[in-house]
C-alpha positions as CSV (number, residue, x, y, z in Angstrom):
1,M,-22.8,6.5,23.3
2,R,-22.2,3.1,21.9
3,R,-23.9,4.1,18.5
4,L,-21.8,7.4,18.2
5,L,-18.7,5.2,19.1
6,V,-19.4,2.7,16.1
7,L,-20.4,5.6,13.7
8,G,-17.0,7.2,14.4
9,L,-15.2,4.1,13.8
10,L,-17.2,3.4,10.4
11,L,-16.2,7.1,9.6
12,L,-12.5,6.5,10.4
13,G,-12.5,3.5,8.6
14,T,-14.0,5.2,5.4
15,S,-11.6,7.9,5.7
16,A,-8.6,5.3,6.1
17,S,-9.7,3.6,2.9
18,M,-10.1,6.7,0.9
19,A,-6.5,7.8,1.9
20,Q,-5.4,4.8,-0.2
21,T,-7.3,6.3,-3.3
22,R,-5.7,8.9,-5.1
23,A,-6.3,10.8,-8.3
24,F,-3.7,12.7,-10.3
25,T,-5.2,15.3,-12.6
26,G,-4.4,17.3,-15.4
27,A,-1.2,15.7,-16.6
28,H,-0.1,14.8,-20.1
29,I,-0.4,11.0,-19.7
30,I,1.8,8.5,-21.8
31,P,0.1,5.0,-21.0
32,I,2.3,3.1,-23.2
33,D,-0.6,0.5,-24.0
34,G,-2.3,3.4,-26.0
35,P,-2.2,6.8,-27.6
36,E,-0.9,9.9,-25.4
37,F,-3.3,12.2,-24.4
38,E,-3.8,15.8,-22.6
39,N,-5.5,16.7,-19.5
40,G,-5.6,13.2,-18.3
41,T,-6.5,11.7,-14.9
42,L,-4.8,8.6,-13.1
43,L,-6.6,6.9,-10.4
44,I,-4.8,4.6,-8.1
45,E,-6.2,2.4,-5.2
46,N,-4.5,0.2,-2.8
47,G,-1.3,0.0,-4.8
48,K,-3.1,-0.8,-8.1
49,I,-4.3,1.4,-11.2
50,V,-7.9,1.9,-11.2
51,A,-8.5,3.9,-14.1
52,V,-6.7,6.2,-16.6
53,G,-7.8,8.4,-19.2
54,P,-9.1,11.9,-20.3
55,A,-10.2,13.8,-17.5
56,A,-13.9,13.6,-18.7
57,D,-13.7,9.9,-18.7
58,V,-12.5,9.1,-15.3
59,R,-14.9,9.5,-12.2
60,I,-12.8,10.4,-9.0
61,P,-14.6,8.8,-5.9
62,R,-15.6,11.3,-3.4
63,G,-12.9,11.8,-0.6
64,A,-10.0,10.7,-2.9
65,E,-6.7,12.4,-2.5
66,R,-6.4,14.7,-5.3
67,H,-2.9,15.7,-7.0
68,D,-2.9,18.6,-9.3
69,V,-0.1,17.8,-11.8
70,K,-1.1,20.0,-14.5
71,G,1.9,20.8,-16.9
72,M,3.7,17.7,-16.0
73,I,3.8,14.2,-17.8
74,I,2.8,10.9,-16.2
75,M,4.2,7.6,-17.7
76,P,4.8,4.0,-16.2
77,G,7.9,3.5,-14.1
78,L,10.9,2.5,-16.0
79,V,11.7,-1.2,-16.2
80,D,15.6,-1.8,-16.3
81,T,16.6,-5.4,-17.7
82,H,20.1,-5.2,-16.5
83,S,21.5,-3.6,-13.3
84,H,24.2,-4.3,-10.7
85,I,23.1,-2.2,-8.0
86,G,23.3,-3.3,-4.5
87,D,27.0,-4.3,-5.1
88,G,25.8,-7.9,-5.5
89,S,28.4,-10.5,-6.7
90,G,28.0,-14.3,-8.0
91,A,30.3,-16.9,-9.0
92,D,34.0,-17.1,-7.9
93,R,36.9,-17.9,-9.7
94,S,36.6,-21.8,-9.1
95,A,34.7,-22.6,-12.1
96,P,33.3,-20.9,-15.5
97,I,29.9,-22.1,-15.0
98,Q,28.0,-21.8,-11.6
99,P,24.2,-21.9,-12.0
100,D,23.8,-22.7,-8.3
101,V,24.8,-19.2,-7.4
102,R,22.1,-16.8,-6.5
103,V,23.1,-13.0,-6.7
104,M,20.2,-12.2,-4.1
105,D,22.4,-13.7,-1.6
106,S,24.8,-10.9,-1.7
107,I,22.9,-7.6,-2.5
108,N,23.1,-4.8,0.0
109,P,19.4,-3.4,0.0
110,R,20.5,-0.3,1.8
111,D,22.9,0.7,-0.9
112,S,22.2,4.4,-2.0
113,G,22.2,3.0,-5.5
114,F,18.6,2.2,-5.0
115,Q,17.6,5.7,-4.1
116,K,19.7,7.2,-7.2
117,A,17.7,4.7,-9.6
118,Q,14.5,6.0,-7.9
119,A,15.4,9.6,-8.8
120,G,15.7,8.3,-12.3
121,G,12.5,6.8,-12.4
122,V,13.3,3.4,-12.7
123,T,10.9,1.2,-10.5
124,T,11.5,-2.4,-11.7
125,A,14.8,-4.2,-12.4
126,N,16.7,-7.2,-13.1
127,I,19.9,-7.3,-10.7
128,M,22.5,-9.6,-12.0
129,P,26.0,-10.8,-11.3
130,G,28.7,-10.1,-13.3
131,S,30.0,-11.1,-16.8
132,G,33.3,-12.6,-15.9
133,H,32.0,-16.0,-16.3
134,L,30.2,-18.3,-19.0
135,L,27.3,-18.5,-16.2
136,S,27.8,-16.5,-13.2
137,G,24.5,-17.5,-11.4
138,Q,20.9,-16.7,-11.1
139,T,19.7,-13.1,-11.3
140,V,16.7,-11.5,-9.2
141,Y,13.8,-9.3,-10.2
142,V,13.1,-6.4,-7.8
143,K,11.3,-3.4,-7.2
144,Y,13.1,-0.3,-6.1
145,R,11.0,0.2,-3.0
146,D,12.5,1.7,0.1
147,A,14.1,-1.5,1.7
148,Q,15.6,-2.4,5.0
149,T,16.0,-6.3,4.0
150,L,16.2,-7.8,0.6
151,E,12.8,-9.2,0.9
152,D,11.3,-5.7,0.8
153,L,12.6,-5.6,-2.9
154,L,11.8,-8.9,-4.1
155,I,9.0,-9.5,-6.6
156,L,7.1,-12.8,-5.8
157,D,4.9,-15.2,-7.9
158,E,1.3,-16.0,-6.6
159,D,3.0,-18.8,-4.4
160,G,5.4,-16.7,-3.0
161,N,8.5,-17.5,-4.9
162,W,11.0,-14.8,-5.7
163,L,11.3,-14.3,-9.4
164,G,14.5,-13.9,-11.6
165,G,16.3,-15.3,-14.6
166,I,20.0,-16.6,-15.3
167,K,22.9,-14.8,-16.1
168,M,25.3,-16.0,-19.1
169,A,27.9,-14.2,-21.2
170,N,30.3,-15.1,-24.1
171,G,33.0,-13.0,-26.0
172,T,35.9,-11.5,-24.2
173,N,34.6,-11.3,-20.6
174,P,34.7,-15.0,-19.8
175,R,37.9,-16.2,-21.4
176,G,41.1,-16.8,-19.2
177,T,43.3,-19.8,-18.2
178,P,41.9,-23.1,-17.4
179,P,39.5,-23.8,-15.8
180,F,38.3,-20.8,-17.9
181,P,38.0,-21.2,-21.7
182,G,40.7,-19.6,-23.9
183,T,38.9,-19.4,-27.0
184,R,35.4,-18.8,-28.1
185,A,35.0,-22.3,-29.5
186,K,35.9,-23.9,-26.0
187,A,33.5,-21.5,-24.2
188,A,30.6,-22.7,-26.2
189,A,31.7,-26.3,-25.9
190,L,31.8,-26.0,-22.0
191,V,28.3,-24.5,-22.2
192,R,27.0,-27.5,-24.3
193,A,28.6,-29.9,-22.1
194,E,27.0,-28.5,-19.1
195,Y,23.6,-28.3,-20.4
196,I,24.0,-31.9,-21.6
197,K,24.8,-33.1,-18.2
198,A,21.8,-31.1,-16.6
199,R,19.5,-32.7,-19.3
200,E,20.8,-36.2,-18.4
201,Y,20.1,-35.4,-15.0
202,G,16.6,-34.3,-15.6
203,E,16.2,-37.6,-17.5
204,K,17.2,-39.7,-14.4
205,K,15.1,-38.0,-12.2
206,A,11.9,-38.6,-14.3
207,K,12.9,-42.4,-14.9
208,A,13.2,-42.7,-11.0
209,A,9.8,-41.1,-10.7
210,E,8.2,-43.3,-13.3
211,A,9.8,-46.3,-11.7
212,G,8.8,-45.3,-8.1
213,E,12.6,-45.2,-7.2
214,D,14.5,-42.7,-5.3
215,P,15.8,-39.7,-7.3
216,P,19.4,-38.8,-7.8
217,P,20.8,-36.5,-5.2
218,V,19.7,-32.9,-5.6
219,N,22.1,-30.8,-7.9
220,L,21.3,-27.1,-7.4
221,G,23.0,-26.2,-10.5
222,Y,21.4,-28.7,-12.6
223,E,18.0,-27.7,-11.4
224,A,18.6,-24.1,-12.5
225,L,19.6,-25.0,-16.0
226,L,16.5,-27.5,-16.0
227,D,14.5,-24.2,-15.4
228,A,16.2,-22.5,-18.1
229,M,15.4,-25.5,-20.8
230,S,11.9,-25.7,-19.7
231,G,11.3,-22.0,-20.2
232,K,10.5,-21.3,-16.5
233,K,13.6,-18.9,-16.3
234,V,14.9,-16.6,-19.1
235,V,18.4,-16.5,-19.8
236,H,20.1,-13.0,-19.9
237,H,22.9,-13.3,-22.0
238,H,25.8,-10.7,-22.2
239,T,27.0,-10.8,-25.8
240,H,28.5,-8.0,-28.0
241,R,30.2,-9.1,-31.2
242,H,28.1,-10.2,-34.2
243,D,29.4,-13.7,-34.4
244,D,29.0,-14.1,-30.6
245,I,25.4,-13.0,-30.9
246,L,24.7,-15.8,-33.3
247,T,26.4,-18.4,-31.0
248,V,24.0,-17.5,-28.3
249,L,21.0,-17.9,-30.8
250,R,22.5,-21.3,-31.6
251,L,22.8,-22.5,-28.3
252,S,19.4,-21.0,-27.4
253,E,17.8,-23.1,-30.4
254,E,19.8,-26.2,-29.4
255,F,18.7,-26.5,-25.7
256,G,15.4,-24.8,-25.9
257,F,16.1,-21.7,-23.4
258,R,14.4,-18.5,-23.9
259,V,16.9,-15.7,-24.3
260,V,17.1,-12.0,-23.6
261,L,20.2,-10.7,-25.8
262,Q,21.9,-8.1,-23.5
263,H,24.2,-5.1,-24.8
264,V,24.5,-6.6,-28.6
265,S,26.9,-4.0,-29.7
266,D,27.0,-5.4,-33.1
267,A,23.1,-5.8,-33.2
268,W,22.8,-3.6,-36.3
269,K,25.0,-6.2,-38.1
270,V,22.5,-9.1,-37.6
271,A,19.4,-7.3,-37.0
272,D,17.6,-9.6,-39.6
273,E,18.7,-12.9,-37.8
274,I,18.1,-11.5,-34.4
275,A,14.4,-10.7,-35.4
276,A,14.1,-14.1,-37.2
277,S,15.0,-16.0,-33.9
278,G,12.2,-14.3,-31.8
279,A,14.6,-13.4,-29.2
280,W,14.3,-10.2,-27.0
281,V,16.9,-7.6,-27.4
282,S,18.3,-5.3,-24.4
283,L,20.3,-2.4,-25.6
284,I,22.7,-0.1,-24.1
285,S,24.0,2.9,-25.8
286,V,27.5,4.0,-24.4
287,D,28.8,7.2,-26.0
288,S,31.9,7.9,-24.0
289,P,35.4,7.0,-24.9
290,G,36.9,3.7,-23.5
291,G,35.5,0.2,-23.0
292,K,36.4,-3.1,-24.7
293,L,37.5,-3.8,-28.3
294,E,34.4,-6.0,-28.9
295,A,32.1,-3.3,-28.1
296,M,33.9,-0.9,-30.6
297,D,31.2,-1.0,-33.2
298,N,28.4,-0.1,-30.7
299,H,26.2,2.3,-32.7
300,F,23.0,4.2,-31.7
301,K,21.4,3.1,-34.9
302,S,20.9,-0.4,-33.6
303,G,17.2,0.6,-32.1
304,R,16.3,1.7,-35.5
305,M,17.4,-1.1,-37.6
306,L,16.3,-3.8,-35.0
307,E,12.9,-1.9,-35.0
308,E,12.9,-2.1,-38.9
309,A,13.8,-5.8,-39.0
310,G,10.6,-6.5,-36.7
311,A,12.8,-7.6,-33.7
312,K,11.7,-6.9,-30.0
313,V,13.5,-4.4,-28.5
314,G,14.2,-2.8,-25.0
315,F,17.1,-0.9,-23.1
316,H,19.0,-1.2,-19.8
317,T,21.6,0.7,-17.8
318,D,24.0,-1.9,-16.9
319,D,24.4,0.5,-13.8
320,G,27.2,1.3,-13.0
321,I,28.3,1.4,-16.5
322,T,25.5,3.9,-17.0
323,D,23.7,5.6,-14.3
324,S,20.3,4.9,-13.6
325,R,19.3,8.5,-13.3
326,F,19.9,8.8,-16.8
327,F,18.0,5.9,-18.1
328,L,15.6,8.0,-20.2
329,R,18.4,9.0,-22.2
330,Q,18.8,5.5,-23.9
331,A,15.8,5.9,-25.4
332,A,16.4,9.6,-26.5
333,V,19.7,8.6,-28.4
334,A,18.0,5.8,-30.2
335,V,15.3,8.2,-31.2
336,R,17.9,10.6,-32.5
337,A,19.3,7.8,-34.5
338,G,16.0,7.1,-36.2
339,M,14.0,4.8,-33.8
340,S,10.2,5.5,-33.6
341,R,9.4,7.4,-30.3
342,E,6.6,5.0,-29.7
343,K,9.0,2.0,-29.7
344,A,11.6,3.6,-27.7
345,L,9.4,4.6,-24.8
346,Y,8.1,1.0,-25.1
347,G,11.5,-0.1,-24.8
348,L,11.9,1.7,-21.5
349,T,8.8,0.2,-19.9
350,Q,6.6,-2.5,-21.5
351,A,9.3,-4.3,-23.0
352,G,11.5,-4.7,-20.2
353,A,8.5,-5.9,-18.4
354,E,8.0,-8.6,-21.0
355,M,11.6,-9.9,-20.9
356,M,11.1,-10.4,-17.2
357,D,7.6,-12.1,-17.8
358,L,6.3,-9.4,-15.8
359,G,4.2,-8.0,-18.7
360,D,0.8,-8.5,-16.9
361,R,1.9,-6.5,-13.8
362,V,4.2,-3.7,-14.8
363,G,5.2,-1.6,-17.9
364,S,2.1,0.2,-18.7
365,L,-0.6,2.2,-17.1
366,T,-3.2,-0.3,-17.5
367,P,-6.1,-0.8,-15.0
368,G,-5.3,-3.7,-12.7
369,K,-1.5,-3.5,-12.9
370,D,0.7,-2.2,-10.0
371,A,0.5,1.6,-9.5
372,D,4.3,1.9,-10.7
373,F,4.5,5.5,-12.5
374,I,6.7,8.6,-12.6
375,I,5.6,12.2,-12.9
376,L,8.2,14.4,-15.0
377,S,8.7,18.0,-15.5
378,G,8.7,17.7,-19.4
379,D,9.1,15.4,-22.3
380,P,10.6,12.2,-21.5
381,L,13.1,12.6,-24.3
382,S,14.1,15.9,-23.4
383,V,17.5,16.6,-21.8
384,Y,15.9,19.4,-19.7
385,T,13.5,16.9,-18.0
386,H,13.8,15.9,-14.4
387,V,11.9,13.3,-12.8
388,Q,9.4,15.0,-10.2
389,E,8.1,12.0,-8.5
390,T,8.5,8.1,-8.5
391,W,5.8,5.8,-7.0
392,I,6.0,2.3,-6.7
393,D,2.9,0.1,-5.5
394,G,1.1,3.4,-5.0
395,I,3.7,4.8,-2.5
396,R,5.8,7.6,-3.5
397,V,9.5,6.7,-3.1
398,F,11.1,10.0,-4.5
399,D,10.0,13.5,-4.4
400,W,12.1,16.2,-6.2
401,A,10.4,18.8,-3.9
402,N,12.3,17.0,-0.9
403,P,15.9,18.2,-0.5
404,E,16.9,14.9,0.9
405,D,15.5,12.9,-2.2
406,R,16.7,15.7,-4.5
407,L,20.3,15.1,-3.4
408,F,20.1,11.4,-4.9
409,A,19.1,12.9,-8.3
410,T,21.6,15.9,-8.3
411,G,24.6,14.5,-6.3
412,G,26.7,16.4,-3.8
413,Y,28.1,15.7,-0.4
414,G,26.2,12.8,1.4
415,A,24.6,11.5,-2.0
416,S,26.4,8.2,-1.8
417,N,27.9,8.3,1.6
418,D,26.6,4.6,2.7
419,Q,28.7,4.4,5.6
420,A,27.8,7.7,7.4
421,M,26.0,6.2,10.2
422,H,28.8,3.8,10.8
423,L,31.5,6.6,10.8
424,H,29.3,8.5,13.2
425,H,29.0,5.7,15.6
426,I,32.8,5.1,15.3
427,E,33.6,8.8,16.1
428,M,31.1,8.7,19.1
429,E,33.1,5.6,20.4
430,A,36.2,7.3,19.9
431,G,35.1,10.6,21.7
432,Q,34.1,8.3,24.7
């Protein structure tokens, strides 16, 4: 009897293990890190990609869960380098530069925007505070998992620390009355002064450590700026006009921070200068009327011209400026204006991962990377294509076949009603 029980437990354990091994077969696969191919197989296990390739080249383990996706397309989950999902807020109006503020302390992880993003195939994102300050705080890198708490979303390093960057801005948005700058020149002057103070703070810390003395009191804001100047944290910089873009590049060179140029409406005017700097560019294509005067020359040809210049290019949504459900369209309009298909799809995936220092974890269907991928009904650049399924860490978080999930993709009553449960509770109390 004992022997039978042990055998049963062993079989149960084997079954549970195999349930974590899934094979997706028959799809056209776009791996990003190599050529596209037909009749492919994607094999995942315990949240990681194990193998990917033509069906003949991938051996499916016995007992693996099989998913027939013939006629579909599989590609990596989309990476959004600039989003405001979760209704997060950063700095207040007390000062134009507040690097000690962390947007993660104000994000609502149960915001329905996360489910809408899943419906658009977005799996990884950089959630940022706004652009009304020269520096509005620290950003946070997340995965759009189904979450109850913020900790469910965080991307952590090997030591368990949350990952993120720093949000800065110039141009029209952060200008205002004192203590905010009234001119572009004053804006740059304030930024320089703050970085210099942070550098001096760092020098005092180093001298105290060398002399065996007590360090100066901890300054959380200066610590964040030191992380930027040391390259530990990337600066994600809102900028639009061509002259503002070049100001950002000057500051980056002066203080040594790595920068991702966000938005860059006038990128096509200074494509060579951007390419020479080595900075990453995260574009947004907005084709609806309205917006700000400094973005009036935003043009779809920026992707093509940056590619021709040799610049490193990706895309973002700035959700809710553009909807995460339509992120694929950013690449489509860039291709329509002359950008190569290969670089445009790279810009939706691996480029964003590189901008966030996550290139070894997400962004392509590479064995060893996280099992973040999407299944599409057709070509990713077609207006007729829908995301059928979204998978994060080997777990399906969106399924078009599920009416509750499809509601987030198509809209309609209840798709954004985050307060439904609370209102129901109030109605019940009133009824009592």
